[in-house]
mmCIF file of the protein (N, C-alpha, C, O) and its ligand, coordinates in Angstrom:
data_MODEL
# 
_entry.id   MODEL 
# 
loop_
_entity.id 
_entity.type 
_entity.pdbx_number_of_molecules 
1 polymer     1 
2 non-polymer 1 
# 
_entity_poly.entity_id                      1 
_entity_poly.type                           'polypeptide(L)' 
_entity_poly.nstd_linkage                   no 
_entity_poly.nstd_monomer                   no 
_entity_poly.pdbx_seq_one_letter_code       
;(UNK)(UNK)(UNK)(UNK)(UNK)(UNK)(UNK)(UNK)(UNK)(UNK)(UNK)(UNK)(UNK)(UNK)(UNK)(UNK)
(UNK)(UNK)(UNK)(UNK)(UNK)(UNK)(UNK)(UNK)(UNK)(UNK)(UNK)(UNK)(UNK)(UNK)(UNK)(UNK)
(UNK)(UNK)(UNK)(UNK)(UNK)(UNK)(UNK)(UNK)(UNK)(UNK)(UNK)(UNK)(UNK)(UNK)(UNK)(UNK)
(UNK)(UNK)(UNK)(UNK)(UNK)
;
_entity_poly.pdbx_seq_one_letter_code_can   XXXXXXXXXXXXXXXXXXXXXXXXXXXXXXXXXXXXXXXXXXXXXXXXXXXXX 
_entity_poly.pdbx_strand_id                 A 
# 
loop_
_entity_poly_seq.entity_id 
_entity_poly_seq.num 
_entity_poly_seq.mon_id 
_entity_poly_seq.hetero 
1 1  UNK n 
1 2  UNK n 
1 3  UNK n 
1 4  UNK n 
1 5  UNK n 
1 6  UNK n 
1 7  UNK n 
1 8  UNK n 
1 9  UNK n 
1 10 UNK n 
1 11 UNK n 
1 12 UNK n 
1 13 UNK n 
1 14 UNK n 
1 15 UNK n 
1 16 UNK n 
1 17 UNK n 
1 18 UNK n 
1 19 UNK n 
1 20 UNK n 
1 21 UNK n 
1 22 UNK n 
1 23 UNK n 
1 24 UNK n 
1 25 UNK n 
1 26 UNK n 
1 27 UNK n 
1 28 UNK n 
1 29 UNK n 
1 30 UNK n 
1 31 UNK n 
1 32 UNK n 
1 33 UNK n 
1 34 UNK n 
1 35 UNK n 
1 36 UNK n 
1 37 UNK n 
1 38 UNK n 
1 39 UNK n 
1 40 UNK n 
1 41 UNK n 
1 42 UNK n 
1 43 UNK n 
1 44 UNK n 
1 45 UNK n 
1 46 UNK n 
1 47 UNK n 
1 48 UNK n 
1 49 UNK n 
1 50 UNK n 
1 51 UNK n 
1 52 UNK n 
1 53 UNK n 
# 
loop_
_struct_asym.id 
_struct_asym.entity_id 
A 1 
B 2 
# 
loop_
_chem_comp.id 
_chem_comp.type 
_chem_comp.mon_nstd_flag 
UNK 'L-peptide linking' . 
ZN  non-polymer         . 
# 
_pdbx_entity_nonpoly.entity_id   2 
_pdbx_entity_nonpoly.name        ? 
_pdbx_entity_nonpoly.comp_id     ZN 
# 
_pdbx_nonpoly_scheme.asym_id         B 
_pdbx_nonpoly_scheme.entity_id       2 
_pdbx_nonpoly_scheme.mon_id          ZN 
_pdbx_nonpoly_scheme.ndb_seq_num     1 
_pdbx_nonpoly_scheme.pdb_seq_num     101 
_pdbx_nonpoly_scheme.auth_seq_num    101 
_pdbx_nonpoly_scheme.pdb_mon_id      ZN 
_pdbx_nonpoly_scheme.auth_mon_id     ZN 
_pdbx_nonpoly_scheme.pdb_strand_id   A 
_pdbx_nonpoly_scheme.pdb_ins_code    . 
# 
loop_
_atom_site.group_PDB 
_atom_site.id 
_atom_site.type_symbol 
_atom_site.label_atom_id 
_atom_site.label_alt_id 
_atom_site.label_comp_id 
_atom_site.label_asym_id 
_atom_site.label_entity_id 
_atom_site.label_seq_id 
_atom_site.pdbx_PDB_ins_code 
_atom_site.Cartn_x 
_atom_site.Cartn_y 
_atom_site.Cartn_z 
_atom_site.occupancy 
_atom_site.B_iso_or_equiv 
_atom_site.pdbx_formal_charge 
_atom_site.auth_seq_id 
_atom_site.auth_comp_id 
_atom_site.auth_asym_id 
_atom_site.auth_atom_id 
_atom_site.pdbx_PDB_model_num 
ATOM   1   N  N  . UNK A 1 1  ? -12.535 12.778 10.284 1.00 0.00 ? 1   UNK A N  1 
ATOM   2   C  CA . UNK A 1 1  ? -12.772 11.424 9.806  1.00 0.00 ? 1   UNK A CA 1 
ATOM   3   C  C  . UNK A 1 1  ? -13.961 11.397 8.750  1.00 0.00 ? 1   UNK A C  1 
ATOM   4   O  O  . UNK A 1 1  ? -15.064 11.896 8.972  1.00 0.00 ? 1   UNK A O  1 
ATOM   5   N  N  . UNK A 1 2  ? -13.600 10.752 7.574  1.00 0.00 ? 2   UNK A N  1 
ATOM   6   C  CA . UNK A 1 2  ? -14.655 10.725 6.478  1.00 0.00 ? 2   UNK A CA 1 
ATOM   7   C  C  . UNK A 1 2  ? -15.050 9.460  6.002  1.00 0.00 ? 2   UNK A C  1 
ATOM   8   O  O  . UNK A 1 2  ? -14.209 8.610  6.292  1.00 0.00 ? 2   UNK A O  1 
ATOM   9   N  N  . UNK A 1 3  ? -15.960 9.042  5.414  1.00 0.00 ? 3   UNK A N  1 
ATOM   10  C  CA . UNK A 1 3  ? -16.164 7.805  4.614  1.00 0.00 ? 3   UNK A CA 1 
ATOM   11  C  C  . UNK A 1 3  ? -15.659 7.750  3.333  1.00 0.00 ? 3   UNK A C  1 
ATOM   12  O  O  . UNK A 1 3  ? -15.834 8.741  2.623  1.00 0.00 ? 3   UNK A O  1 
ATOM   13  N  N  . UNK A 1 4  ? -15.028 6.730  2.858  1.00 0.00 ? 4   UNK A N  1 
ATOM   14  C  CA . UNK A 1 4  ? -14.346 6.640  1.390  1.00 0.00 ? 4   UNK A CA 1 
ATOM   15  C  C  . UNK A 1 4  ? -14.965 5.300  0.985  1.00 0.00 ? 4   UNK A C  1 
ATOM   16  O  O  . UNK A 1 4  ? -15.454 4.445  1.723  1.00 0.00 ? 4   UNK A O  1 
ATOM   17  N  N  . UNK A 1 5  ? -14.837 5.301  -0.355 1.00 0.00 ? 5   UNK A N  1 
ATOM   18  C  CA . UNK A 1 5  ? -15.239 3.971  -0.937 1.00 0.00 ? 5   UNK A CA 1 
ATOM   19  C  C  . UNK A 1 5  ? -14.219 2.934  -0.917 1.00 0.00 ? 5   UNK A C  1 
ATOM   20  O  O  . UNK A 1 5  ? -13.109 3.225  -1.364 1.00 0.00 ? 5   UNK A O  1 
ATOM   21  N  N  . UNK A 1 6  ? -14.428 1.790  -0.472 1.00 0.00 ? 6   UNK A N  1 
ATOM   22  C  CA . UNK A 1 6  ? -13.343 0.704  -0.340 1.00 0.00 ? 6   UNK A CA 1 
ATOM   23  C  C  . UNK A 1 6  ? -13.066 0.378  -1.822 1.00 0.00 ? 6   UNK A C  1 
ATOM   24  O  O  . UNK A 1 6  ? -13.976 0.120  -2.610 1.00 0.00 ? 6   UNK A O  1 
ATOM   25  N  N  . UNK A 1 7  ? -11.681 0.404  -2.179 1.00 0.00 ? 7   UNK A N  1 
ATOM   26  C  CA . UNK A 1 7  ? -11.156 -0.235 -3.520 1.00 0.00 ? 7   UNK A CA 1 
ATOM   27  C  C  . UNK A 1 7  ? -11.603 -1.593 -4.043 1.00 0.00 ? 7   UNK A C  1 
ATOM   28  O  O  . UNK A 1 7  ? -11.795 -1.907 -5.218 1.00 0.00 ? 7   UNK A O  1 
ATOM   29  N  N  . UNK A 1 8  ? -11.739 -2.374 -2.895 1.00 0.00 ? 8   UNK A N  1 
ATOM   30  C  CA . UNK A 1 8  ? -11.910 -3.788 -3.155 1.00 0.00 ? 8   UNK A CA 1 
ATOM   31  C  C  . UNK A 1 8  ? -13.249 -4.254 -3.420 1.00 0.00 ? 8   UNK A C  1 
ATOM   32  O  O  . UNK A 1 8  ? -13.486 -4.936 -4.417 1.00 0.00 ? 8   UNK A O  1 
ATOM   33  N  N  . UNK A 1 9  ? -14.343 -3.852 -2.399 1.00 0.00 ? 9   UNK A N  1 
ATOM   34  C  CA . UNK A 1 9  ? -15.632 -4.021 -2.582 1.00 0.00 ? 9   UNK A CA 1 
ATOM   35  C  C  . UNK A 1 9  ? -16.592 -2.927 -2.865 1.00 0.00 ? 9   UNK A C  1 
ATOM   36  O  O  . UNK A 1 9  ? -17.708 -3.181 -3.317 1.00 0.00 ? 9   UNK A O  1 
ATOM   37  N  N  . UNK A 1 10 ? -16.210 -1.754 -2.622 1.00 0.00 ? 10  UNK A N  1 
ATOM   38  C  CA . UNK A 1 10 ? -16.838 -0.610 -3.188 1.00 0.00 ? 10  UNK A CA 1 
ATOM   39  C  C  . UNK A 1 10 ? -17.909 -0.240 -2.209 1.00 0.00 ? 10  UNK A C  1 
ATOM   40  O  O  . UNK A 1 10 ? -18.816 0.506  -2.576 1.00 0.00 ? 10  UNK A O  1 
ATOM   41  N  N  . UNK A 1 11 ? -17.868 -0.700 -1.015 1.00 0.00 ? 11  UNK A N  1 
ATOM   42  C  CA . UNK A 1 11 ? -18.743 -0.251 0.231  1.00 0.00 ? 11  UNK A CA 1 
ATOM   43  C  C  . UNK A 1 11 ? -17.886 0.984  0.721  1.00 0.00 ? 11  UNK A C  1 
ATOM   44  O  O  . UNK A 1 11 ? -16.722 1.251  0.423  1.00 0.00 ? 11  UNK A O  1 
ATOM   45  N  N  . UNK A 1 12 ? -18.764 1.679  1.559  1.00 0.00 ? 12  UNK A N  1 
ATOM   46  C  CA . UNK A 1 12 ? -18.078 2.713  2.175  1.00 0.00 ? 12  UNK A CA 1 
ATOM   47  C  C  . UNK A 1 12 ? -17.649 2.454  3.660  1.00 0.00 ? 12  UNK A C  1 
ATOM   48  O  O  . UNK A 1 12 ? -18.429 1.997  4.495  1.00 0.00 ? 12  UNK A O  1 
ATOM   49  N  N  . UNK A 1 13 ? -16.458 2.755  3.898  1.00 0.00 ? 13  UNK A N  1 
ATOM   50  C  CA . UNK A 1 13 ? -15.718 2.689  5.107  1.00 0.00 ? 13  UNK A CA 1 
ATOM   51  C  C  . UNK A 1 13 ? -15.001 3.750  5.626  1.00 0.00 ? 13  UNK A C  1 
ATOM   52  O  O  . UNK A 1 13 ? -14.787 4.713  4.890  1.00 0.00 ? 13  UNK A O  1 
ATOM   53  N  N  . UNK A 1 14 ? -14.540 3.747  6.907  1.00 0.00 ? 14  UNK A N  1 
ATOM   54  C  CA . UNK A 1 14 ? -14.024 4.960  7.569  1.00 0.00 ? 14  UNK A CA 1 
ATOM   55  C  C  . UNK A 1 14 ? -12.713 5.218  6.891  1.00 0.00 ? 14  UNK A C  1 
ATOM   56  O  O  . UNK A 1 14 ? -12.093 4.210  6.553  1.00 0.00 ? 14  UNK A O  1 
ATOM   57  N  N  . UNK A 1 15 ? -12.159 6.429  6.619  1.00 0.00 ? 15  UNK A N  1 
ATOM   58  C  CA . UNK A 1 15 ? -10.793 6.710  6.279  1.00 0.00 ? 15  UNK A CA 1 
ATOM   59  C  C  . UNK A 1 15 ? -9.815  6.457  7.205  1.00 0.00 ? 15  UNK A C  1 
ATOM   60  O  O  . UNK A 1 15 ? -8.663  6.252  6.823  1.00 0.00 ? 15  UNK A O  1 
ATOM   61  N  N  . UNK A 1 16 ? -10.140 6.440  8.507  1.00 0.00 ? 16  UNK A N  1 
ATOM   62  C  CA . UNK A 1 16 ? -9.437  6.379  9.605  1.00 0.00 ? 16  UNK A CA 1 
ATOM   63  C  C  . UNK A 1 16 ? -9.252  4.581  9.969  1.00 0.00 ? 16  UNK A C  1 
ATOM   64  O  O  . UNK A 1 16 ? -8.429  4.068  10.727 1.00 0.00 ? 16  UNK A O  1 
ATOM   65  N  N  . UNK A 1 17 ? -10.102 4.041  9.310  1.00 0.00 ? 17  UNK A N  1 
ATOM   66  C  CA . UNK A 1 17 ? -9.941  2.539  9.443  1.00 0.00 ? 17  UNK A CA 1 
ATOM   67  C  C  . UNK A 1 17 ? -8.782  2.013  8.706  1.00 0.00 ? 17  UNK A C  1 
ATOM   68  O  O  . UNK A 1 17 ? -8.558  2.392  7.556  1.00 0.00 ? 17  UNK A O  1 
ATOM   69  N  N  . UNK A 1 18 ? -7.981  1.097  9.352  1.00 0.00 ? 18  UNK A N  1 
ATOM   70  C  CA . UNK A 1 18 ? -6.851  0.366  8.906  1.00 0.00 ? 18  UNK A CA 1 
ATOM   71  C  C  . UNK A 1 18 ? -7.319  -0.676 7.798  1.00 0.00 ? 18  UNK A C  1 
ATOM   72  O  O  . UNK A 1 18 ? -6.622  -0.940 6.819  1.00 0.00 ? 18  UNK A O  1 
ATOM   73  N  N  . UNK A 1 19 ? -8.519  -1.223 8.036  1.00 0.00 ? 19  UNK A N  1 
ATOM   74  C  CA . UNK A 1 19 ? -8.978  -2.223 7.011  1.00 0.00 ? 19  UNK A CA 1 
ATOM   75  C  C  . UNK A 1 19 ? -10.522 -1.947 6.683  1.00 0.00 ? 19  UNK A C  1 
ATOM   76  O  O  . UNK A 1 19 ? -11.219 -1.275 7.443  1.00 0.00 ? 19  UNK A O  1 
ATOM   77  N  N  . UNK A 1 20 ? -10.919 -2.411 5.710  1.00 0.00 ? 20  UNK A N  1 
ATOM   78  C  CA . UNK A 1 20 ? -12.392 -2.421 5.345  1.00 0.00 ? 20  UNK A CA 1 
ATOM   79  C  C  . UNK A 1 20 ? -13.170 -3.401 6.252  1.00 0.00 ? 20  UNK A C  1 
ATOM   80  O  O  . UNK A 1 20 ? -12.900 -4.601 6.313  1.00 0.00 ? 20  UNK A O  1 
ATOM   81  N  N  . UNK A 1 21 ? -14.077 -2.848 6.896  1.00 0.00 ? 21  UNK A N  1 
ATOM   82  C  CA . UNK A 1 21 ? -14.911 -3.857 7.709  1.00 0.00 ? 21  UNK A CA 1 
ATOM   83  C  C  . UNK A 1 21 ? -15.707 -4.647 7.047  1.00 0.00 ? 21  UNK A C  1 
ATOM   84  O  O  . UNK A 1 21 ? -16.295 -5.469 7.750  1.00 0.00 ? 21  UNK A O  1 
ATOM   85  N  N  . UNK A 1 22 ? -15.948 -4.677 5.800  1.00 0.00 ? 22  UNK A N  1 
ATOM   86  C  CA . UNK A 1 22 ? -16.663 -5.514 4.804  1.00 0.00 ? 22  UNK A CA 1 
ATOM   87  C  C  . UNK A 1 22 ? -15.831 -6.707 4.327  1.00 0.00 ? 22  UNK A C  1 
ATOM   88  O  O  . UNK A 1 22 ? -16.146 -7.882 4.516  1.00 0.00 ? 22  UNK A O  1 
ATOM   89  N  N  . UNK A 1 23 ? -14.718 -6.275 3.677  1.00 0.00 ? 23  UNK A N  1 
ATOM   90  C  CA . UNK A 1 23 ? -13.961 -7.260 3.180  1.00 0.00 ? 23  UNK A CA 1 
ATOM   91  C  C  . UNK A 1 23 ? -12.728 -7.643 3.700  1.00 0.00 ? 23  UNK A C  1 
ATOM   92  O  O  . UNK A 1 23 ? -12.140 -8.688 3.420  1.00 0.00 ? 23  UNK A O  1 
ATOM   93  N  N  . UNK A 1 24 ? -12.260 -6.573 4.637  1.00 0.00 ? 24  UNK A N  1 
ATOM   94  C  CA . UNK A 1 24 ? -10.884 -6.750 5.344  1.00 0.00 ? 24  UNK A CA 1 
ATOM   95  C  C  . UNK A 1 24 ? -9.709  -6.240 4.485  1.00 0.00 ? 24  UNK A C  1 
ATOM   96  O  O  . UNK A 1 24 ? -8.548  -6.386 4.867  1.00 0.00 ? 24  UNK A O  1 
ATOM   97  N  N  . UNK A 1 25 ? -10.031 -5.631 3.302  1.00 0.00 ? 25  UNK A N  1 
ATOM   98  C  CA . UNK A 1 25 ? -8.896  -5.032 2.528  1.00 0.00 ? 25  UNK A CA 1 
ATOM   99  C  C  . UNK A 1 25 ? -8.213  -3.827 3.105  1.00 0.00 ? 25  UNK A C  1 
ATOM   100 O  O  . UNK A 1 25 ? -8.792  -2.765 3.335  1.00 0.00 ? 25  UNK A O  1 
ATOM   101 N  N  . UNK A 1 26 ? -7.053  -4.042 3.304  1.00 0.00 ? 26  UNK A N  1 
ATOM   102 C  CA . UNK A 1 26 ? -6.121  -2.906 3.927  1.00 0.00 ? 26  UNK A CA 1 
ATOM   103 C  C  . UNK A 1 26 ? -5.502  -2.259 2.757  1.00 0.00 ? 26  UNK A C  1 
ATOM   104 O  O  . UNK A 1 26 ? -4.853  -2.905 1.934  1.00 0.00 ? 26  UNK A O  1 
ATOM   105 N  N  . UNK A 1 27 ? -5.705  -0.928 2.674  1.00 0.00 ? 27  UNK A N  1 
ATOM   106 C  CA . UNK A 1 27 ? -5.393  -0.184 1.564  1.00 0.00 ? 27  UNK A CA 1 
ATOM   107 C  C  . UNK A 1 27 ? -3.820  0.173  1.725  1.00 0.00 ? 27  UNK A C  1 
ATOM   108 O  O  . UNK A 1 27 ? -3.039  -0.087 0.809  1.00 0.00 ? 27  UNK A O  1 
ATOM   109 N  N  . UNK A 1 28 ? -3.348  0.839  3.047  1.00 0.00 ? 28  UNK A N  1 
ATOM   110 C  CA . UNK A 1 28 ? -2.034  1.232  2.947  1.00 0.00 ? 28  UNK A CA 1 
ATOM   111 C  C  . UNK A 1 28 ? -1.274  0.523  4.037  1.00 0.00 ? 28  UNK A C  1 
ATOM   112 O  O  . UNK A 1 28 ? -0.448  1.174  4.676  1.00 0.00 ? 28  UNK A O  1 
ATOM   113 N  N  . UNK A 1 29 ? -1.486  -0.821 4.325  1.00 0.00 ? 29  UNK A N  1 
ATOM   114 C  CA . UNK A 1 29 ? -0.792  -1.654 5.172  1.00 0.00 ? 29  UNK A CA 1 
ATOM   115 C  C  . UNK A 1 29 ? 0.698   -1.846 4.935  1.00 0.00 ? 29  UNK A C  1 
ATOM   116 O  O  . UNK A 1 29 ? 1.575   -1.841 5.799  1.00 0.00 ? 29  UNK A O  1 
ATOM   117 N  N  . UNK A 1 30 ? 0.858   -2.033 3.489  1.00 0.00 ? 30  UNK A N  1 
ATOM   118 C  CA . UNK A 1 30 ? 2.054   -2.452 3.025  1.00 0.00 ? 30  UNK A CA 1 
ATOM   119 C  C  . UNK A 1 30 ? 3.039   -1.115 3.119  1.00 0.00 ? 30  UNK A C  1 
ATOM   120 O  O  . UNK A 1 30 ? 4.146   -1.144 3.656  1.00 0.00 ? 30  UNK A O  1 
ATOM   121 N  N  . UNK A 1 31 ? 2.596   -0.233 2.658  1.00 0.00 ? 31  UNK A N  1 
ATOM   122 C  CA . UNK A 1 31 ? 3.471   1.096  2.527  1.00 0.00 ? 31  UNK A CA 1 
ATOM   123 C  C  . UNK A 1 31 ? 3.701   1.552  3.804  1.00 0.00 ? 31  UNK A C  1 
ATOM   124 O  O  . UNK A 1 31 ? 4.878   1.842  4.017  1.00 0.00 ? 31  UNK A O  1 
ATOM   125 N  N  . UNK A 1 32 ? 2.828   1.725  4.849  1.00 0.00 ? 32  UNK A N  1 
ATOM   126 C  CA . UNK A 1 32 ? 3.154   2.175  6.025  1.00 0.00 ? 32  UNK A CA 1 
ATOM   127 C  C  . UNK A 1 32 ? 4.085   1.115  6.867  1.00 0.00 ? 32  UNK A C  1 
ATOM   128 O  O  . UNK A 1 32 ? 4.880   1.473  7.735  1.00 0.00 ? 32  UNK A O  1 
ATOM   129 N  N  . UNK A 1 33 ? 3.871   -0.184 6.490  1.00 0.00 ? 33  UNK A N  1 
ATOM   130 C  CA . UNK A 1 33 ? 4.853   -1.003 7.136  1.00 0.00 ? 33  UNK A CA 1 
ATOM   131 C  C  . UNK A 1 33 ? 6.324   -0.862 6.430  1.00 0.00 ? 33  UNK A C  1 
ATOM   132 O  O  . UNK A 1 33 ? 7.308   -1.227 7.073  1.00 0.00 ? 33  UNK A O  1 
ATOM   133 N  N  . UNK A 1 34 ? 6.440   -0.454 5.408  1.00 0.00 ? 34  UNK A N  1 
ATOM   134 C  CA . UNK A 1 34 ? 7.867   -0.277 4.707  1.00 0.00 ? 34  UNK A CA 1 
ATOM   135 C  C  . UNK A 1 34 ? 8.352   0.965  5.335  1.00 0.00 ? 34  UNK A C  1 
ATOM   136 O  O  . UNK A 1 34 ? 9.538   0.958  5.667  1.00 0.00 ? 34  UNK A O  1 
ATOM   137 N  N  . UNK A 1 35 ? 7.613   2.110  5.578  1.00 0.00 ? 35  UNK A N  1 
ATOM   138 C  CA . UNK A 1 35 ? 8.124   3.332  6.204  1.00 0.00 ? 35  UNK A CA 1 
ATOM   139 C  C  . UNK A 1 35 ? 8.704   2.973  7.747  1.00 0.00 ? 35  UNK A C  1 
ATOM   140 O  O  . UNK A 1 35 ? 9.810   3.306  8.172  1.00 0.00 ? 35  UNK A O  1 
ATOM   141 N  N  . UNK A 1 36 ? 7.749   2.262  8.426  1.00 0.00 ? 36  UNK A N  1 
ATOM   142 C  CA . UNK A 1 36 ? 8.124   1.997  9.764  1.00 0.00 ? 36  UNK A CA 1 
ATOM   143 C  C  . UNK A 1 36 ? 9.379   1.112  9.820  1.00 0.00 ? 36  UNK A C  1 
ATOM   144 O  O  . UNK A 1 36 ? 10.193  1.259  10.732 1.00 0.00 ? 36  UNK A O  1 
ATOM   145 N  N  . UNK A 1 37 ? 9.555   0.132  8.786  1.00 0.00 ? 37  UNK A N  1 
ATOM   146 C  CA . UNK A 1 37 ? 10.783  -0.744 8.710  1.00 0.00 ? 37  UNK A CA 1 
ATOM   147 C  C  . UNK A 1 37 ? 11.883  0.071  8.405  1.00 0.00 ? 37  UNK A C  1 
ATOM   148 O  O  . UNK A 1 37 ? 12.951  -0.182 8.963  1.00 0.00 ? 37  UNK A O  1 
ATOM   149 N  N  . UNK A 1 38 ? 11.803  1.062  7.569  1.00 0.00 ? 38  UNK A N  1 
ATOM   150 C  CA . UNK A 1 38 ? 13.032  2.065  7.249  1.00 0.00 ? 38  UNK A CA 1 
ATOM   151 C  C  . UNK A 1 38 ? 13.422  2.832  8.473  1.00 0.00 ? 38  UNK A C  1 
ATOM   152 O  O  . UNK A 1 38 ? 14.575  2.904  8.899  1.00 0.00 ? 38  UNK A O  1 
ATOM   153 N  N  . UNK A 1 39 ? 12.295  3.442  9.044  1.00 0.00 ? 39  UNK A N  1 
ATOM   154 C  CA . UNK A 1 39 ? 12.565  4.266  10.302 1.00 0.00 ? 39  UNK A CA 1 
ATOM   155 C  C  . UNK A 1 39 ? 13.484  3.411  11.471 1.00 0.00 ? 39  UNK A C  1 
ATOM   156 O  O  . UNK A 1 39 ? 14.459  3.865  12.070 1.00 0.00 ? 39  UNK A O  1 
ATOM   157 N  N  . UNK A 1 40 ? 12.925  2.121  11.616 1.00 0.00 ? 40  UNK A N  1 
ATOM   158 C  CA . UNK A 1 40 ? 13.579  1.246  12.531 1.00 0.00 ? 40  UNK A CA 1 
ATOM   159 C  C  . UNK A 1 40 ? 14.984  0.854  12.188 1.00 0.00 ? 40  UNK A C  1 
ATOM   160 O  O  . UNK A 1 40 ? 15.877  0.678  13.017 1.00 0.00 ? 40  UNK A O  1 
ATOM   161 N  N  . UNK A 1 41 ? 15.105  0.728  10.822 1.00 0.00 ? 41  UNK A N  1 
ATOM   162 C  CA . UNK A 1 41 ? 16.576  0.427  10.440 1.00 0.00 ? 41  UNK A CA 1 
ATOM   163 C  C  . UNK A 1 41 ? 17.568  1.502  10.700 1.00 0.00 ? 41  UNK A C  1 
ATOM   164 O  O  . UNK A 1 41 ? 18.689  1.260  11.147 1.00 0.00 ? 41  UNK A O  1 
ATOM   165 N  N  . UNK A 1 42 ? 17.089  2.832  10.379 1.00 0.00 ? 42  UNK A N  1 
ATOM   166 C  CA . UNK A 1 42 ? 17.972  3.982  10.648 1.00 0.00 ? 42  UNK A CA 1 
ATOM   167 C  C  . UNK A 1 42 ? 18.303  4.181  12.150 1.00 0.00 ? 42  UNK A C  1 
ATOM   168 O  O  . UNK A 1 42 ? 19.421  4.554  12.504 1.00 0.00 ? 42  UNK A O  1 
ATOM   169 N  N  . UNK A 1 43 ? 17.160  3.885  13.145 1.00 0.00 ? 43  UNK A N  1 
ATOM   170 C  CA . UNK A 1 43 ? 17.384  3.909  14.491 1.00 0.00 ? 43  UNK A CA 1 
ATOM   171 C  C  . UNK A 1 43 ? 18.569  2.924  14.957 1.00 0.00 ? 43  UNK A C  1 
ATOM   172 O  O  . UNK A 1 43 ? 19.579  3.205  15.601 1.00 0.00 ? 43  UNK A O  1 
ATOM   173 N  N  . UNK A 1 44 ? 18.114  1.589  14.401 1.00 0.00 ? 44  UNK A N  1 
ATOM   174 C  CA . UNK A 1 44 ? 19.414  0.585  14.828 1.00 0.00 ? 44  UNK A CA 1 
ATOM   175 C  C  . UNK A 1 44 ? 20.629  0.951  14.327 1.00 0.00 ? 44  UNK A C  1 
ATOM   176 O  O  . UNK A 1 44 ? 21.643  0.623  14.944 1.00 0.00 ? 44  UNK A O  1 
ATOM   177 N  N  . UNK A 1 45 ? 20.707  1.637  13.216 1.00 0.00 ? 45  UNK A N  1 
ATOM   178 C  CA . UNK A 1 45 ? 21.986  1.860  12.694 1.00 0.00 ? 45  UNK A CA 1 
ATOM   179 C  C  . UNK A 1 45 ? 22.800  3.091  13.475 1.00 0.00 ? 45  UNK A C  1 
ATOM   180 O  O  . UNK A 1 45 ? 24.027  3.138  13.567 1.00 0.00 ? 45  UNK A O  1 
ATOM   181 N  N  . UNK A 1 46 ? 22.086  3.851  13.893 1.00 0.00 ? 46  UNK A N  1 
ATOM   182 C  CA . UNK A 1 46 ? 22.697  4.863  14.595 1.00 0.00 ? 46  UNK A CA 1 
ATOM   183 C  C  . UNK A 1 46 ? 23.054  4.560  15.969 1.00 0.00 ? 46  UNK A C  1 
ATOM   184 O  O  . UNK A 1 46 ? 24.099  4.992  16.454 1.00 0.00 ? 46  UNK A O  1 
ATOM   185 N  N  . UNK A 1 47 ? 22.087  3.706  16.741 1.00 0.00 ? 47  UNK A N  1 
ATOM   186 C  CA . UNK A 1 47 ? 22.413  3.096  18.039 1.00 0.00 ? 47  UNK A CA 1 
ATOM   187 C  C  . UNK A 1 47 ? 23.678  2.220  17.881 1.00 0.00 ? 47  UNK A C  1 
ATOM   188 O  O  . UNK A 1 47 ? 24.579  2.427  18.693 1.00 0.00 ? 47  UNK A O  1 
ATOM   189 N  N  . UNK A 1 48 ? 23.870  1.208  16.879 1.00 0.00 ? 48  UNK A N  1 
ATOM   190 C  CA . UNK A 1 48 ? 24.994  0.489  16.710 1.00 0.00 ? 48  UNK A CA 1 
ATOM   191 C  C  . UNK A 1 48 ? 26.230  1.140  16.464 1.00 0.00 ? 48  UNK A C  1 
ATOM   192 O  O  . UNK A 1 48 ? 27.263  0.633  16.900 1.00 0.00 ? 48  UNK A O  1 
ATOM   193 N  N  . UNK A 1 49 ? 26.261  2.426  15.683 1.00 0.00 ? 49  UNK A N  1 
ATOM   194 C  CA . UNK A 1 49 ? 27.366  3.267  15.627 1.00 0.00 ? 49  UNK A CA 1 
ATOM   195 C  C  . UNK A 1 49 ? 27.595  4.125  16.899 1.00 0.00 ? 49  UNK A C  1 
ATOM   196 O  O  . UNK A 1 49 ? 28.697  4.666  16.988 1.00 0.00 ? 49  UNK A O  1 
ATOM   197 N  N  . UNK A 1 50 ? 26.837  4.287  17.735 1.00 0.00 ? 50  UNK A N  1 
ATOM   198 C  CA . UNK A 1 50 ? 27.030  4.905  19.111 1.00 0.00 ? 50  UNK A CA 1 
ATOM   199 C  C  . UNK A 1 50 ? 27.651  4.101  20.000 1.00 0.00 ? 50  UNK A C  1 
ATOM   200 O  O  . UNK A 1 50 ? 28.563  4.491  20.729 1.00 0.00 ? 50  UNK A O  1 
ATOM   201 N  N  . UNK A 1 51 ? 27.078  2.653  19.987 1.00 0.00 ? 51  UNK A N  1 
ATOM   202 C  CA . UNK A 1 51 ? 27.506  1.591  21.005 1.00 0.00 ? 51  UNK A CA 1 
ATOM   203 C  C  . UNK A 1 51 ? 29.066  1.367  20.568 1.00 0.00 ? 51  UNK A C  1 
ATOM   204 O  O  . UNK A 1 51 ? 29.906  1.307  21.466 1.00 0.00 ? 51  UNK A O  1 
ATOM   205 N  N  . UNK A 1 52 ? 29.451  1.248  19.260 1.00 0.00 ? 52  UNK A N  1 
ATOM   206 C  CA . UNK A 1 52 ? 30.713  0.648  18.748 1.00 0.00 ? 52  UNK A CA 1 
ATOM   207 C  C  . UNK A 1 52 ? 31.666  1.970  18.792 1.00 0.00 ? 52  UNK A C  1 
ATOM   208 O  O  . UNK A 1 52 ? 32.879  1.772  18.732 1.00 0.00 ? 52  UNK A O  1 
ATOM   209 N  N  . UNK A 1 53 ? 31.218  3.216  18.885 1.00 0.00 ? 53  UNK A N  1 
ATOM   210 C  CA . UNK A 1 53 ? 31.962  4.305  18.848 1.00 0.00 ? 53  UNK A CA 1 
ATOM   211 C  C  . UNK A 1 53 ? 32.472  4.620  17.550 1.00 0.00 ? 53  UNK A C  1 
ATOM   212 O  O  . UNK A 1 53 ? 33.180  5.614  17.390 1.00 0.00 ? 53  UNK A O  1 
HETATM 213 ZN ZN . ZN  B 2 .  ? -13.905 -3.642 1.196  1.00 0.00 2 101 ZN  A ZN 1 
# 
């Protein structure tokens, strides 16, 4: 765990923190959400194929 500078307010925040504790800016919230959405879509697709045969 390391301290990095916030892109929004320039204050130091933990690299492990999802959002800046000073301004609430989340750096990777959108990209990680897209990744999980894609993974969930793939899982749903394969489950649907298995159920329908
Ligand atoms: Zn900030």
